[in-house]
C-alpha positions in Angstrom: 0.2 0.2 0.0 1.2 3.5 -0.8 1.6 5.6 2.4 -0.8 8.7 2.6 0.4 12.0 1.2 1.4 14.4 4.1 2.9 17.5 4.1 6.7 16.7 4.4 8.8 17.2 7.6 12.3 18.6 7.8 14.6 17.3 10.3 18.1 18.9 11.6 20.3 17.6 14.1 22.2 19.9 16.5 25.4 19.0 18.0 25.0 18.7 21.6 28.3 20.5 22.7 28.3 23.5 25.0 24.4 23.9 25.9 22.7 23.1 29.1 20.7 20.0 27.5 24.2 17.9 27.6 24.5 15.4 30.3 27.9 15.4 31.1 28.0 12.7 33.7 26.4 10.0 31.7 29.0 7.4 31.1 28.1 7.5 27.6 29.0 10.9 27.0 32.3 11.6 24.7 34.3 14.3 23.7 32.9 17.5 22.7 35.7 18.5 20.4 37.3 15.1 19.0 36.2 14.8 15.4 35.2 11.2 15.9 32.3 12.7 17.9 31.1 15.1 15.0 31.5 12.5 12.5 29.5 10.1 14.6 26.5 12.6 14.8 26.7 13.7 11.4 26.6 10.0 9.8 24.0 9.0 12.1 22.0 12.2 10.7 22.8 11.3 7.4 22.0 7.7 7.7 18.4 9.2 9.0 18.1 11.3 5.6 18.1 14.5 7.8 18.2 17.7 6.1 21.4 19.3 7.8 23.6 19.1 10.6 23.8 22.3 12.9 26.9 23.6 14.6 26.3 26.7 17.5 29.5 28.6 18.0 31.0 30.8 20.6 33.4 33.5 20.3 34.6 33.6 24.0 34.5 31.4 27.0 31.9 32.5 28.8 32.4 33.5 32.8 30.4 33.4 35.9 31.4 35.1 38.9 34.7 35.6 37.5 35.2 31.9 36.7 35.1 29.8 33.2 31.6 28.3 33.0 31.3 24.8 33.4 29.7 24.4 30.0 32.7 25.7 28.3 35.5 23.8 29.8 35.8 21.7 26.7 36.4 24.5 24.3 34.6 26.0 21.5 35.7 24.8 18.1 35.3 26.9 14.9 32.3 25.5 13.0 33.4 26.4 9.4 36.5 24.3 9.9 34.7 21.3 11.5 32.1 21.4 8.9 34.7 21.4 5.9 36.1 18.3 7.6 32.7 16.8 7.7 32.1 17.5 4.1 34.7 14.6 3.3 32.7 11.9 5.3 29.1 12.9 4.3 27.4 12.8 0.8 24.0 14.4 1.1 23.6 15.9 4.8 23.6 19.6 4.8 26.3 21.4 7.1 24.9 24.3 8.9 27.5 26.9 10.3 26.8 29.4 13.2 28.9 32.2 12.1 28.8 35.7 14.1 27.9 39.1 11.6 29.3 41.2 14.3 33.1 40.2 14.2 33.3 39.2 10.6 33.3 41.1 7.4 31.1 40.1 4.3 33.9 39.6 1.8 35.5 37.3 4.0 32.8 35.1 5.3 31.1 35.0 1.8 34.2 33.4 0.5 34.2 30.8 3.5 30.6 29.9 3.1 31.0 29.6 -1.0 34.3 27.7 -0.6 32.3 25.3 2.0 29.4 25.2 -0.8 32.0 24.0 -3.2 33.6 21.2 -1.2 30.3 20.0 -0.1 28.6 20.1 -3.6 25.9 22.2 -2.5 25.3 21.6 1.2 26.3 24.6 2.9 24.3 26.9 5.1 24.9 29.9 7.5 23.2 30.5 10.7 23.5 34.4 11.2 23.7 35.4 14.8 25.3 38.5 16.4 26.9 39.8 19.5 26.6 43.0 21.3 28.5 42.5 24.5 32.0 44.1 25.2 33.1 41.1 26.7 33.1 39.0 23.6 34.4 42.0 21.6 37.7 42.2 23.6 38.8 39.2 21.9 38.7 41.2 18.7 40.5 44.3 17.3 37.4 46.5 17.9 37.7 45.8 21.6 34.0 46.9 22.1 30.7 46.4 20.4 28.3 47.8 18.2 25.2 49.8 19.4 22.2 47.7 20.2 20.1 49.5 17.7 22.2 48.2 14.8 22.0 44.4 16.2 19.5 41.7 15.6 18.5 39.7 18.7 19.6 36.1 18.9 17.5 33.2 20.1 17.2 33.8 23.8 17.7 37.1 24.0 16.6 39.4 26.6 16.2 42.1 23.9 12.6 42.0 22.9 12.0 45.1 20.9 13.0 48.2 19.4 15.9 46.6 17.7 16.3 47.3 14.0 18.3 44.6 12.1 20.5 47.1 10.2 23.7 45.6 10.2 23.0 42.1 9.9 20.4 42.7 7.3 23.2 44.6 5.1 25.7 41.9 6.1 23.5 39.0 4.3 22.4 41.5 1.4 26.0 42.2 1.0 27.1 38.5 1.0 24.4 37.7 -1.6 25.8 40.5 -3.9 29.3 38.9 -3.6 27.8 35.3 -4.5 26.0 37.0 -7.6 28.9 38.4 -9.1 30.1 35.6 -11.0 27.5 34.7 -13.9 26.1 31.1 -14.2 28.7 30.6 -17.2 31.6 31.2 -15.0 32.7 34.7 -16.1 33.6 36.8 -12.9 32.5 40.9 -12.7 33.7 43.4 -10.5 31.5 44.5 -7.3 30.7 47.6 -5.4 28.7 47.9 -2.4 28.4 51.2 -0.5 25.9 51.1 2.5 25.4 52.3 6.1 28.0 49.7 7.2 30.2 48.4 4.4 31.5 50.3 1.7 33.5 47.8 -0.4 34.4 47.0 -4.1 36.9 44.7 -6.0 36.7 41.0 -7.6 35.1 38.1 -5.5 37.4 35.0 -5.7 35.0 32.4 -5.6 33.0 31.0 -8.7 29.3 30.6 -8.3 28.6 27.7 -5.7 26.4 24.8 -6.5 23.3 26.1 -4.6 24.0 29.9 -6.0 23.5 31.0 -2.4 24.4 29.0 0.6 21.1 28.5 2.6 20.5 31.4 5.4 19.1 30.5 9.1 18.0 33.1 11.3 17.2 32.8 15.2 14.9 35.4 16.4 11.6 36.2 17.9 11.0 39.9 18.4 8.8 41.8 15.9 12.2 42.9 14.1 13.6 39.6 14.3 10.6 38.2 12.4 10.4 40.8 9.7 14.6 40.0 9.2 13.4 36.5 8.6 10.5 37.0 6.4 12.7 39.4 4.4 16.1 37.4 4.4 16.2 34.2 5.8 15.4 30.6 4.5 15.2 29.0 7.9 14.0 30.0 11.1 15.4 28.3 14.1 12.9 28.9 17.0 12.3 28.3 20.6 8.4 27.8 20.1 7.8 24.2 21.0 4.5 23.8 22.4 1.8 23.3 20.0 -0.2 26.5 20.4 2.7 28.8 20.4 4.2 27.2 17.4 0.8 27.8 15.3 1.2 31.4 16.5 4.4 31.9 15.5 4.0 30.1 12.4 1.0 32.2 11.2 2.4 35.6 12.3 6.2 34.7 10.3 4.5 33.2 7.3 2.0 36.2 6.8 4.9 38.7 6.6 6.5 36.9 3.5 4.4 38.3 0.9 5.3 42.0 1.5 8.7 40.7 0.1 7.2 38.9 -2.6 7.8 35.6 -1.1 5.7 32.7 -1.0 4.8 30.3 2.4 7.2 27.9 1.3 10.0 30.0 1.0 11.0 30.1 4.4 10.7 26.9 6.8 10.2 27.3 10.5 12.0 24.4 12.4 11.9 24.9 16.4 15.0 23.4 18.4 13.4 20.6 20.5 14.9 18.0 22.7 13.5 14.1 22.8 13.3 11.4 25.3 12.2 7.8 24.1 11.3 4.6 26.1 9.6 1.3 25.4 6.4 3.0 26.9 5.4 6.5 27.5 5.5 5.9 31.3 9.1 4.8 30.9 10.1 7.7 28.8 8.8 9.8 31.4 10.9 8.4 34.1 13.7 8.7 31.8 12.9 12.3 31.4 13.0 13.0 34.9 16.0 11.7 35.6 17.9 13.3 32.5 16.5 16.8 34.2 18.0 16.0 37.5 21.2 15.4 35.9 21.1 18.5 33.7 20.0 20.6 36.9 22.3 19.4 39.5 22.2 21.5 42.9 25.0 23.5 41.9 23.9 24.1 38.4 20.5 25.1 39.9 22.5 27.7 42.1 24.3 28.7 38.9 21.0 29.2 36.8 19.2 31.1 39.5 22.4 33.6 39.9 21.9 33.8 35.6 18.7 35.5 36.4 19.3 37.3 39.6 22.8 38.6 38.7 23.6 38.1 42.1 26.1 35.7 44.1 23.6 33.3 45.6 26.4 30.9 46.5 24.9 31.0 50.2 21.5 29.6 49.3 20.3 26.1 49.6 19.1 24.5 46.3 16.4 22.4 48.3 15.1 25.9 50.0 13.2 28.7 48.8 13.6 31.5 46.2 15.5 34.6 47.3 13.3 37.1 48.6 15.9 39.8 47.2 15.1 41.1 43.7 17.4 40.6 40.3 20.2 43.1 39.8 19.2 44.0 36.2 22.5 45.6 35.4 24.8 43.2 37.0 28.0 41.7 35.2 28.4 38.7 37.3 27.7 36.7 34.2 29.9 37.4 31.0 29.2 35.8 27.7 26.0 34.5 28.2 22.3 35.8 27.5 20.1 36.6 30.8 16.6 34.8 30.6 14.4 37.7 29.2 13.8 40.5 32.0 15.4 39.5 35.2 12.4 41.3 37.2 9.8 39.8 35.1 11.1 36.3 34.9 11.9 36.6 38.9 8.4 37.0 39.4 6.9 34.3 37.4 9.3 31.9 39.0 8.2 33.1 42.5 4.8 32.7 41.5 5.1 28.9 40.2 7.2 28.4 43.4 4.8 29.4 45.8 1.8 27.9 44.0 3.5 24.5 43.7 5.7 24.5 46.7 8.9 23.9 44.8 12.4 24.6 45.9 15.0 26.2 44.1 16.2 23.4 42.2 12.8 22.1 41.5 11.7 25.6 40.2 14.8 25.8 37.8 13.9 22.1 36.8 10.7 23.1 35.9 11.1 26.4 34.1 14.4 26.0 32.0 14.0 22.9 30.1 13.3 23.3 26.3 10.0 21.7 25.3 10.7 18.1 24.8 8.9 15.3 22.9 8.8 12.3 25.6 7.3 9.0 24.9 7.5 6.0 23.1 8.5 6.0 19.4 5.0 5.6 18.3 4.0 8.5 20.3 6.8 10.9 19.7 6.3 10.3 16.0 2.5 11.0 16.3 3.2 14.1 18.0 5.6 15.4 15.6 3.6 14.8 12.6 0.7 16.8 14.4 2.9 19.8 15.0 3.9 19.9 11.0 0.6 18.7 9.6 -1.5 21.5 11.8 1.2 24.3 10.6 2.8 24.8 14.2 6.3 24.1 12.6 7.8 22.6 8.9 10.1 20.4 11.0 12.6 20.4 14.1 16.1 20.9 15.0 17.0 18.1 17.5 19.2 18.6 20.5 20.0 15.4 22.0 21.3 15.1 25.3 24.4 12.8 24.7 27.3 13.2 22.7 27.8 11.6 20.2 25.2 9.0 20.3 22.3 10.8 21.4 20.5 10.6 17.8 20.8 7.0 17.3 17.9 5.7 19.0 15.7 8.5 17.2 17.1 7.5 13.9 16.7 3.8 14.6 13.0 3.8 16.1 11.1 7.2 15.2 12.5 7.8 11.6 11.1 4.5 10.3 7.8 5.2 11.6 7.6 8.9 10.1 8.6 7.3 7.0 5.9 4.5 7.1 3.5 7.2 7.8 4.5 9.2 4.8 5.6 12.4 6.8 9.4 12.1 6.0 11.6 11.0 3.1 13.0 7.5 2.7 16.0 8.8 0.6 17.3 12.0 -0.6 15.8 13.0 -3.8 18.3 15.7 -4.4 21.8 16.5 -3.7 21.6 20.2 -2.5 20.4 21.6 1.0 18.2 23.8 -0.8 16.9 20.4 -2.6 16.2 19.0 0.7 14.4 21.8 2.1 12.2 22.4 -1.1 13.9 25.8 -1.9 14.3 27.2 -5.1 17.7 28.0 -6.5 18.4 31.7 -6.5 18.3 33.0 -9.9 21.9 33.7 -11.4 22.5 36.9 -13.0 23.9 37.2 -16.4 
């Protein structure tokens, strides 16, 4: 029998390196920097016919109360270098690099991305992020930062409005101008760009790449971020993991496309989510609870609290109540990490939850800081994923495993076959480029 026709799901794998979903203490957890770990996860994703492999990046080791944050003790390798190596051991999987637009230049980055697109035969993608803190800027010749009004909000940012995406929008547009300087028949042409942030001219050194333009990914949720995504991005990486929130975000962003002459399918919305599988739903729930306890140890609970409060709370008991003092919104206790929303508003929500349910500090952190997860048997998880996509809460998902590098294995072995049987996900790749996997049209080359 032929499987029923369904809206097709897109899947990507996020390498679980320096983020708070990783369970470091699990004996199955391996290196976050050895190439074998990157290769294992990428090969697993390709075996599962995923659209792309996604690498985050950080430009400075984050600090907490003057000490290197425990999530960064393994280091933070440069993403394009890792993905160039992965291009040699994969054939179809897309390769998405997070690269900061604040501390790079359009000409340099456009060359690096176009080169990866050639090396991989058309599988490169760029996740556009920015930085507005002087702490990160100290690693660079600027030694500072750009005005917030010129920087887009990144995923999880506390800046929720009033932030025009001027520099990032011009950066992306300039990169695309450079990629278009070579004609489809292989003739280079000089370029000249004069704008608010960049005035450059010359000749681009890399011929037009197999995709024309690498895929552009963007993460942001403010009104300005949504507008930037609608105007310039191919994929949106969002936090909206619940069904209701996903549908609201999906409807809003897709409705913005028409003003830019774009169709709904020109932009894919893919929330970042976790998953926990078990032989039964009850077993999966038990496993998920244990994973959360491992992720949020008593020490980590205090660190998470300090990230919101901006105060040294080391004297507080993780099994005790939340602090009665208010957060310090101007604190420099945490460097290089984005504070979670408006500290005073977050503290008020946490207190209300803690009082209503009688939760301790650690219990409150466990309940409030977990990314939306799909928890259950393979059958349950497959059904929930299909519901999200079929009811327009998402076009697909960026999966964030809690183990490195084998955290995706069970999903590929147990959930992907069910998605394929139900006609919701490809059984084989039908194209060779990332754009073809995502169903995105190739940009039209200029003669």
